[in-house]
C-alpha positions as CSV (number, residue, x, y, z in Angstrom):
1,M,0.0,0.0,0.0
2,N,2.5,2.6,-1.2
3,T,0.7,5.8,-0.5
4,K,0.8,9.4,-1.7
5,R,-1.2,12.4,-0.4
6,T,-3.6,13.5,-3.1
7,Q,-6.5,16.0,-3.4
8,S,-8.7,13.1,-2.4
9,G,-7.0,12.4,1.0
10,L,-4.2,10.5,2.6
11,P,-4.2,6.7,2.7
12,F,-3.1,4.8,5.8
13,M,-3.1,1.4,7.4
14,K,-4.2,0.3,10.9
15,M,-2.1,-2.4,12.6
16,H,-1.6,-3.7,16.1
17,G,0.7,-6.0,18.0
18,L,-1.1,-7.5,21.0
19,G,-3.4,-4.5,21.1
20,N,-0.6,-2.0,21.0
21,D,-2.1,-0.2,18.0
22,F,-0.7,1.9,15.2
23,V,-1.6,4.1,12.3
24,V,1.0,3.5,9.5
25,I,1.6,5.9,6.7
26,D,3.7,4.7,3.7
27,A,5.5,7.9,2.6
28,R,8.0,6.2,0.3
29,A,6.5,7.5,-2.9
30,G,5.1,10.9,-1.7
31,D,5.8,14.1,0.1
32,D,6.2,14.4,3.8
33,P,2.6,14.5,5.2
34,V,3.3,14.2,8.9
35,T,3.4,17.1,11.3
36,P,2.9,17.3,15.0
37,A,-0.7,18.6,14.3
38,L,-1.5,15.7,12.1
39,A,-0.1,13.2,14.6
40,R,-2.3,14.8,17.4
41,A,-5.4,14.8,15.1
42,L,-4.9,11.2,14.0
43,G,-4.2,10.1,17.5
44,D,-7.5,11.4,18.9
45,R,-9.7,8.3,19.4
46,H,-12.9,10.3,19.3
47,R,-12.2,12.8,16.5
48,G,-9.5,11.0,14.5
49,V,-8.5,7.4,14.1
50,G,-6.7,6.7,17.4
51,F,-3.3,5.0,18.0
52,D,-0.7,4.4,20.6
53,Q,2.0,5.4,18.0
54,L,2.1,6.6,14.4
55,A,4.6,4.9,12.2
56,V,5.9,6.5,9.0
57,I,7.6,4.4,6.3
58,R,10.3,6.2,4.3
59,P,12.9,5.2,1.8
60,A,16.3,4.1,3.0
61,Q,19.8,3.7,1.7
62,G,21.5,0.5,2.7
63,A,18.3,-1.0,4.1
64,D,14.8,-2.0,2.9
65,F,13.1,1.0,4.5
66,T,13.2,3.6,7.2
67,L,10.7,3.9,10.1
68,E,9.9,7.1,12.1
69,F,7.6,7.2,15.1
70,W,5.2,9.7,16.6
71,N,3.3,9.7,19.9
72,S,-0.4,10.6,20.1
73,D,0.5,14.0,21.8
74,G,2.4,15.0,18.7
75,T,5.9,14.4,20.0
76,R,8.5,12.1,18.3
77,A,9.3,8.6,19.7
78,G,12.7,7.1,19.1
79,A,11.6,3.5,19.1
80,C,8.4,1.4,18.9
81,G,9.1,-2.4,18.9
82,N,5.6,-3.7,18.1
83,A,5.1,-1.2,15.3
84,T,8.5,-2.2,14.0
85,R,7.4,-5.9,14.0
86,C,4.1,-5.0,12.3
87,V,5.5,-2.9,9.6
88,S,8.4,-5.4,9.0
89,D,5.8,-8.1,8.5
90,Y,4.0,-5.9,5.9
91,M,7.3,-5.2,4.1
92,M,8.3,-8.9,4.1
93,R,5.0,-9.7,2.5
94,Q,5.4,-6.9,-0.1
95,L,8.9,-8.0,-0.9
96,D,8.0,-11.7,-0.8
97,R,10.8,-12.4,1.8
98,T,11.0,-13.7,5.4
99,D,13.6,-11.1,6.5
100,V,14.1,-7.3,6.1
101,T,16.5,-4.6,7.4
102,L,15.3,-1.2,8.4
103,L,16.6,2.1,9.7
104,T,15.4,3.9,12.8
105,E,16.9,6.4,15.2
106,R,18.7,3.4,16.7
107,G,20.5,2.6,13.5
108,Q,20.0,-0.5,11.3
109,L,17.8,-3.2,12.7
110,A,16.9,-6.7,11.4
111,A,13.5,-8.5,11.4
112,V,12.5,-12.0,10.5
113,R,9.3,-14.0,10.2
114,R,9.5,-17.4,11.9
115,E,7.9,-20.6,10.5
116,D,5.2,-20.3,13.1
117,G,4.2,-16.8,11.7
118,M,5.6,-14.9,14.6
119,V,7.7,-11.9,13.8
120,S,11.0,-11.1,15.5
121,V,12.9,-7.9,15.5
122,N,16.3,-7.1,16.9
123,M,15.8,-3.9,19.0
124,G,19.6,-3.4,19.4
125,A,21.8,-3.4,22.5
126,P,20.3,-1.9,25.6
127,I,21.6,1.5,26.7
128,L,22.8,1.5,30.2
129,E,24.8,4.8,30.4
130,A,23.1,7.7,32.2
131,A,23.8,10.3,29.6
132,Q,22.6,8.2,26.7
133,I,19.3,6.9,28.3
134,P,19.1,9.9,29.3
135,I,18.9,10.6,33.0
136,L,20.4,13.4,35.1
137,P,24.2,13.3,35.4
138,G,25.6,11.8,38.5
139,I,22.7,9.3,39.0
140,D,23.3,5.5,39.0
141,P,20.9,4.1,36.4
142,A,20.9,0.7,38.2
143,H,19.4,2.3,41.3
144,L,17.4,5.4,40.7
145,P,16.7,7.6,43.8
146,L,13.0,7.0,43.7
147,G,10.7,5.0,46.0
148,G,10.8,1.3,44.9
149,D,14.4,1.4,43.7
150,P,13.7,1.3,39.9
151,I,16.3,0.8,37.2
152,A,16.7,3.0,34.1
153,V,17.3,1.3,30.7
154,G,17.4,2.9,27.2
155,M,16.0,1.0,24.2
156,G,16.1,4.0,21.8
157,N,13.8,5.7,24.3
158,P,14.1,6.0,28.1
159,H,12.5,3.5,30.5
160,C,12.1,3.4,34.2
161,V,11.4,-0.2,35.4
162,F,9.9,-1.0,38.9
163,F,9.9,-4.5,40.2
164,V,6.8,-5.0,42.5
165,D,5.2,-7.9,44.3
166,D,2.0,-7.7,42.2
167,A,1.9,-5.7,38.9
168,E,-1.9,-6.1,38.8
169,A,-2.2,-4.0,42.0
170,V,-0.3,-1.0,40.7
171,E,-2.3,2.1,40.0
172,V,-0.5,2.7,36.7
173,D,-2.8,5.6,35.6
174,R,-1.8,7.4,38.8
175,Q,1.8,6.6,39.2
176,G,2.8,6.5,35.5
177,P,2.4,10.2,34.7
178,V,4.1,11.3,37.9
179,I,7.2,9.2,37.1
180,E,7.1,10.2,33.3
181,H,7.6,13.8,34.2
182,D,10.0,13.4,37.1
183,P,13.0,15.8,36.9
184,L,15.4,12.7,36.8
185,F,14.4,12.3,33.1
186,P,15.2,15.3,30.9
187,E,13.3,13.8,28.0
188,R,10.6,12.2,30.2
189,T,10.3,8.4,30.4
190,N,8.3,5.3,29.8
191,V,7.4,3.6,33.1
192,E,7.1,-0.2,33.6
193,F,5.8,-2.1,36.6
194,A,6.8,-5.8,36.6
195,S,6.5,-8.8,38.9
196,V,8.1,-12.3,38.6
197,I,5.5,-15.0,38.1
198,G,7.8,-17.9,37.4
199,P,11.2,-19.0,36.2
200,D,12.1,-16.6,33.4
201,H,8.5,-15.4,33.2
202,L,7.4,-11.8,34.0
203,R,4.1,-9.9,34.2
204,M,4.5,-6.2,33.1
205,R,2.2,-3.2,32.8
206,V,3.2,0.0,31.2
207,W,2.7,3.8,31.0
208,E,4.1,5.1,27.7
209,R,5.6,8.5,27.4
210,G,3.4,10.8,25.4
211,T,0.6,8.2,25.1
212,G,-0.5,6.7,28.5
213,I,-1.4,3.1,29.4
214,T,-1.0,0.7,26.4
215,L,-1.7,-3.0,26.1
216,A,1.8,-3.9,25.0
217,C,4.9,-1.7,24.8
218,G,7.6,-3.5,22.8
219,S,10.6,-1.4,23.8
220,G,9.3,-1.4,27.4
221,T,9.1,-5.2,27.4
222,C,12.7,-5.4,26.2
223,A,13.8,-2.9,28.8
224,T,12.0,-4.8,31.5
225,A,13.6,-8.1,30.5
226,V,17.0,-6.4,30.5
227,A,16.4,-4.9,33.9
228,A,15.2,-8.3,35.3
229,H,18.4,-10.0,34.2
230,L,20.5,-7.2,35.6
231,R,18.7,-7.5,39.0
232,G,19.3,-11.3,38.9
233,L,15.6,-12.1,38.7
234,T,15.7,-13.9,35.4
235,G,18.0,-15.2,32.7
236,K,18.4,-13.4,29.4
237,R,15.5,-15.2,27.7
238,V,12.1,-14.5,29.2
239,L,8.4,-14.6,28.5
240,V,6.6,-11.4,29.4
241,D,2.9,-11.2,29.9
242,V,1.5,-7.8,29.0
243,D,-2.1,-6.6,29.1
244,G,-2.6,-7.6,25.4
245,G,-0.9,-11.0,25.4
246,Q,2.6,-12.4,25.6
247,L,6.0,-11.4,24.1
248,E,9.2,-13.4,23.9
249,I,12.4,-11.5,24.7
250,D,15.9,-12.9,24.1
251,W,18.9,-10.7,25.0
252,R,21.6,-12.0,22.7
253,D,25.1,-10.9,22.0
254,D,23.9,-8.9,18.9
255,G,21.0,-7.2,20.7
256,V,17.6,-7.7,22.3
257,W,15.3,-9.8,20.1
258,M,11.5,-9.4,20.6
259,T,9.0,-11.9,19.1
260,G,5.2,-11.9,19.0
261,P,2.2,-11.8,16.7
262,T,1.2,-9.0,14.3
263,A,-2.1,-7.9,12.8
264,H,-2.9,-5.7,9.8
265,V,-6.5,-4.7,10.6
266,F,-7.6,-2.4,7.7
267,D,-6.6,0.1,5.0
268,A,-8.4,3.4,4.7
269,T,-8.0,7.0,3.6
270,L,-8.2,10.2,5.5
271,T,-10.6,12.6,3.8
272,Q,-9.4,15.9,2.4
273,D,-11.9,17.7,4.7
274,F,-10.2,16.1,7.8
275,L,-6.8,17.1,6.5
276,D,-7.9,20.7,5.7
277,A,-9.3,21.1,9.2
278,I,-6.0,20.4,10.9
């Protein structure tokens, strides 16, 4: 669905990974249609389409495509793991292949479709240095000075991971926005609350920076798995139960691989009247 903005509107796709939902615009053949105002209008679930993230496909040199991400508040996101898996699946089908490479703010990433239909993406190595996550200088990312002793991990965007006795009992809608805007995080942060439910098996809930509660945050799941291993709670390969289902995380030498299902729900076109009103 290679799309181009015309006088009749702007085509888009709706996808989701475990309920983490996306609007996808294929801008490889057209102009640059995306602005903060368009992202906010599209992200409005009452007056627009609604999404957790907006993903924009662009041309790439040295890879199959480039992906850019926007939050529903009109800010840019550096990474979105589930959207990366969904768009990679779309591109693999378009190219009639079972693997692709793509460029994001993290650099070049690889994605593959397994024989069982699940799609895996290498989200790159975790970022564990304070300045690169980023958090305030002089703070130890492994033990942030917040109640609950959380750990900071970067996966192309910042994450603050809390380990709790029962993730189900956490008031994510209350605690999440407070932590997101804590002065420790100069670019704000995603916030994860996780509990151990078995050997190499976690339960996680998430508040996403610029979006709010989502059913499945791919980069947050990767950050949580990394944090759990660093705390000695799990090995490097874990299953993570999120609100929308289950993701497999495997922290290998070449990066953190995330695997799960994808869904391409529908194709549609934004009307010219909608675009003109933005």
